[in-house]
N, C-alpha and C positions, 0 to 999 in steps of 0.2 A: 807712148812711153817716152819717145825721143823728144816730143814737144814739151813734156813736163821737165825733162832734163834741161832743155834750152831755157825754159821759163825760170827755173830756179838758178841756173847759171847766170842769167841776165840780172837777177836780183842782187848778185854779188857786186855788180858794176854800176848799177843805176838805182834810182829811187823806186820804191814800190808803186807810187802813184803813176809814174811814167810807164813802167812795165805793165801795170794793170790796164792802162788805157789800150794797149795793144791787143788785149784779149777780145776787144770789140771787132777786130779784124778776122776772127775765127770764121764767122759765117761767110764772109767774102772769100776767104781762102778755100772754104769748103765748096762754094759755088764754082770757083775756078777749077778745082780738081774734078768736080762732077762733069764740067764741060770738056776738059782736056782728056780725062781718063775714060769716061763713060760715053762721051759723045752726046750728052744730053743737050737739048735745045732749050734755051732759057725763054721765059715769057717776059712780057713788059713789066710785070710785077717784080720779077727777079732782077731785072736791070735797075728798076727804081730802088729796090732794096739795096743793091750793090752801091749805087750812087750815094744813098743816104749814109751807108756805113762808111764809105770812103771820105765823105765830107764831115761826118760827125766828130771824129777823133781830132782833126785839126781845129775845128771850132771849139771843142772842149778845151784843148790845150791853150788856145788864144785867150779864152775866157779866164782860165786859171792864171795866165801871165798877167792879164789886165787887173785881176783881183789882187794879185801879189803886189803889183806896182802901186795900186790904190792903198793897200794896207801900209806899204813902205812909206808912202807919201804922208799918211796920217801919223805915222810914228815919228817922223822927222820934224 
């Protein structure tokens, strides 16, 4: 419930596309809580998944910025 509150609160201050990209961090945060709160030991697959999640969002944002610049260049 608190997560939804924060999500909709953040929408007031930033674009929906930026805020939506942070929803991809949910599995990573879940893994983190599982380790910290339950003492679960992660497998190699879990670590690989966490790395993919952590690097996918910045890569997506970089691609969006490059596409926006390319479109801006075409319009000028």
